[in-house]
C-alpha positions, -999 to +999 in steps of 0.1 A: +073+663-491+078+650-528+106+633-541+133+656-552+148+658-587+184+646-596+187+683-611+178+696-577+202+676-559+226+680-581+223+719-578+231+717-546+263+705-547+275+723-582+291+751-561+301+743-529+312+772-504+348+759-498+374+743-523+384+721-498+399+683-509+382+656-497+409+651-470+402+684-453+361+679-458+367+646-443+384+660-411+356+690-409+330+662-408+347+643-382+357+679-363+321+688-365+304+657-353+331+658-327+322+694-313+285+683-313+290+654-292+314+667-268+288+697-262+259+675-257+278+646-237+303+664-217+289+700-214+252+692-211+245+719-239+211+719-253+209+700-290+201+730-305+227+747-296+254+721-300+241+716-338+245+752-342+279+757-329+288+723-348+275+736-380+299+769-377+326+744-368+322+723-398+319+753-421+353+769-402+371+736-407+361+730-439+379+766-449+344+780-459+341+820-453+321+826-420+292+845-437+287+818-464+287+789-435+260+809-417+240+816-445+240+780-453+228+768-417+200+793-417+191+784-452+188+749-442+170+758-409+145+776-422+136+750-452+135+723-428+110+740-405+089+752-436+091+713-449+083+697-416+072+722-388+039+723-393+035+688-395+051+681-362+029+709-345-002+690-360+011+657-349+014+673-311-021+685-314-036+655-325-015+634-297-025+660-267-063+656-280-059+618-275-042+620-244-065+647-228-096+634-241-095+600-223-093+586-260-061+567-256-073+556-221-105+540-238-085+523-267-062+509-239-089+498-217-111+485-247-079+458-256-071+452-222-106+438-215-104+414-241-069+402-234-054+380-208-027+357-198-004+346-223-020+373-252-012+403-227+023+414-241+006+413-275-021+433-263+006+460-248+025+458-281-008+463-301-019+493-275+017+510-280+017+507-318-018+521-320-011+552-296+024+557-305+012+568-341+006+606-332+028+606-298+062+618-298+082+588-277+084+608-245+046+614-245+039+577-253+061+564-226+044+587-196+010+577-210+017+539-210+036+538-178+006+537-157-014+513-176+021+491-177+028+491-139-014+487-132-012+456-154+021+441-142+008+447-104-028+432-109-018+405-131+011+395-112+033+398-145+069+402-147+073+440-154+098+430-185+071+407-197+044+438-202+069+472-203+094+458-232+061+452-254+050+484-247+083+502-253+092+484-283+059+495-299+065+533-291+102+528-304+098+516-336+070+540-342+091+567-332+122+558-354+103+545-388+068+557-393+059+591-401+047+617-389+071+612-363+102+644-365+128+618-372+113+603-406+099+633-414+131+649-416+151+623-431+118+622-459+127+659-465+164+654-467+167+630-490+136+638-512+117+602-505+079+602-514+061+602-477+034+578-487+056+549-500+080+553-469+049+552-445+037+522-463+071+508-460+078+518-429+048+499-415+056+468-434+092+466-419+076+478-384+049+447-379+077+418-380+103+444-360+079+451-328+072+416-328+106+401-323+119+433-302+085+430-281+065+401-272+090+376-283+124+395-267+101+402-235+105+363-227+142+364-225+141+398-208+120+387-181+143+356-175+175+383-174+155+411-152+131+397-132+115+423-114+081+432-102+065+468-107+079+491-086+060+499-051+049+534-055+021+550-064+005+546-097+005+581-121-028+590-126-045+583-157-058+616-177-095+604-182-096+599-142-108+634-142-134+631-170-170+621-165-171+605-203-147+593-229-149+592-265-158+559-280-132+532-290-145+532-326-143+570-331-109+570-313-092+544-337-105+560-365-092+593-357-060+579-352-059+562-381-071+588-406-043+607-417-024+572-421-052+559-444-052+592-461-015+593-470-013+558-481-044+562-502-025+588-520+007+566-525-018+540-539-035+562-564-002+573-573+007+539-583-026+526-599-035+561-617-003+572-626-014+607-645-008+637-626-034+654-645-063+625-636-087+640-615-086+615-589-053+615-585-056+655-581-078+652-556-057+626-535-027+648-542-044+674-520-063+651-492-035+627-492-006+653-481+007+651-448-006+686-442-041+681-450-041+648-438-029+658-402-051+688-405-082+668-412-074+646-384-071+675-362-104+691-371-121+655-370-105+649-335-125+683-323-160+663-329-150+629-322-127+628-293-129+663-276-167+672-274-177+637-267-157+642-235-175+674-227-147+699-237-162+734-243-146+756-269-124+776-247-110+745-232-104+730-269-085+765-275-065+761-243-057+726-252-045+734-286-015+762-268-006+732-244+001+708-270+021+733-289+042+746-259+065+713-254+073+709-290+094+744-289+124+723-282+118+698-306+112+722-335+147+739-327+165+709-325+148+697-363+157+730-375+192+735-365+195+697-377+184+710-410+212+735-408+238+713-404+228+691-426+225+722-455+260+732-442+275+694-449+261+697-483+273+732-493+307+725-481+306+694-505+306+666-480+276+650-498+294+652-529+325+635-513+305+604-494+291+599-532+323+600-545+340+580-521+312+553-516+319+543-555+348+530-549+335+510-518+316+479-521+294+485-492+257+492-501+245+524-499+218+513-477+241+496-452+263+529-452+234+549-442+227+527-413+265+524-400+266+565-400+233+570-380+245+539-356+276+559-350+260+595-344+237+576-324+260+561-302+282+594-299+253+617-296+226+594-275+198+614-296+180+591-324+167+627-341+203+640-340+214+607-357+188+609-382+192+644-391+230+639-397+229+610-412+204+622-437+225+652-447+257+631-455+239+607-477+214+625-492+231+627-527+230+591-525+192+592-534+200+608-570+198+577-591+176+558-565+141+546-573+114+559-555+112+526-536+149+524-525+147+562-515+119+555-491+140+524-479+173+546-474+152+566-451+141+538-432+179+525-431+187+558-412+157+557-388+168+517-380+203+532-373+193+555-349+178+536-328+209+513-320+220+510-285+204+534-260+227+538-235+236+566-205+240+593-230+205+593-242+174+607-221+151+578-229+174+555-213+171+572-179+133+581-183+128+544-187+154+534-155+136+559-135+099+548-144+108+511-140+128+512-109+158+497-126+194+498-121+218+507-147+231+471-158+194+460-154+185+489-181+210+480-205+199+443-201+166+454-212+161+484-226+195+489-245+194+454-258+158+457-271+165+492-290+195+471-305+173+444-319+148+472-332+180+485-351+194+453-366+162+438-375+145+470-390+180+473-408+183+438-419+147+437-432+156+471-454+184+456-470+163+425-475+136+444-492+161+462-513+168+430-531+130+424-544+117+457-548 
């Protein structure tokens, strides 16, 4: 996950697998993305298959020999899974431990016990942001929906006043903060420093989630004033447990990998000596693999054992935590294959050459590319992976901080205006019992606010760091 050298980036584009000119390559990119979009939106094909076929179509349109296009795709797939696959798996295990042990419910109940009245939307955004660190977006939604409905009903709040802050917290974490799959893949693709990206991601996430969550929820509640739907509130995971882990232990476990990775970034800045013992130690303990693995191992004693989990049940929980991420790993891997095909065909170098003649900043370009793919495919992960592959060469001459901001610009763009081709759109609509129009006024607008505010903050930060 360390920053790639200029020489390594250059090596990816020294010998392209095709001699096509810029015009043909530009057409190939548009055609390849169009194939992916059509397969996902019109033919409802799984994103893994769509990305695989789109990668081969890209190579064919670019005039690359089929065997070389296949080799590029498989190489990119293998490299990406090797780089982020284990991290995604560890994150899934940690999230499953948090949910099934009742740790997530413990955090929710503790914070809600201290909140009330006007502070409730702020409590919801805090809960969602903390829980959203180790959880995938869809898992976080399913976990928090019972809480949102319960609070809205018992407190007689507008559903939007409580629901929007929770959704904003989850969405911002998903798009901007590792170890979520999108940011991890973008970090790997452009060679960004994970610790720096994490620190800047959190810095940008805080004001973004405030604007898109508690503040926007006031407007959303006026636009769509609906109560919590009158139906059975889903059962919370901890209702079947006799005891739950403590609040402090749960919070410490969730934040442990973040603290370790941020500590490594801080030591790198302060010590700045690769041979120094302290820096070498933190290079190990602060690496994402060790940080997440440590959190999982600690979680066995801080989350599962206090909840009364026996050894055989712990083993079963890990297995159940890994099962749902098979599709995510395949999509991420295929996205890496698509990225490598773009690079090997010379598309990345083409973007680099063309952008030199443009006055548009590289960070804005990355955001716009991610926005375009997000609108077309509906998938934030596909948008992140594809955009990262297109703009990766732009990172060669960037500083460490600007490379991290490039990742965050892509992540911000990937969240823009969720609509009917996004699974998350329908997930929120059905859980909250909204019409399509109401969902667009609330959820879709909230996603757009997150994208625009985060993108703007990225550009502002680039002027001062």
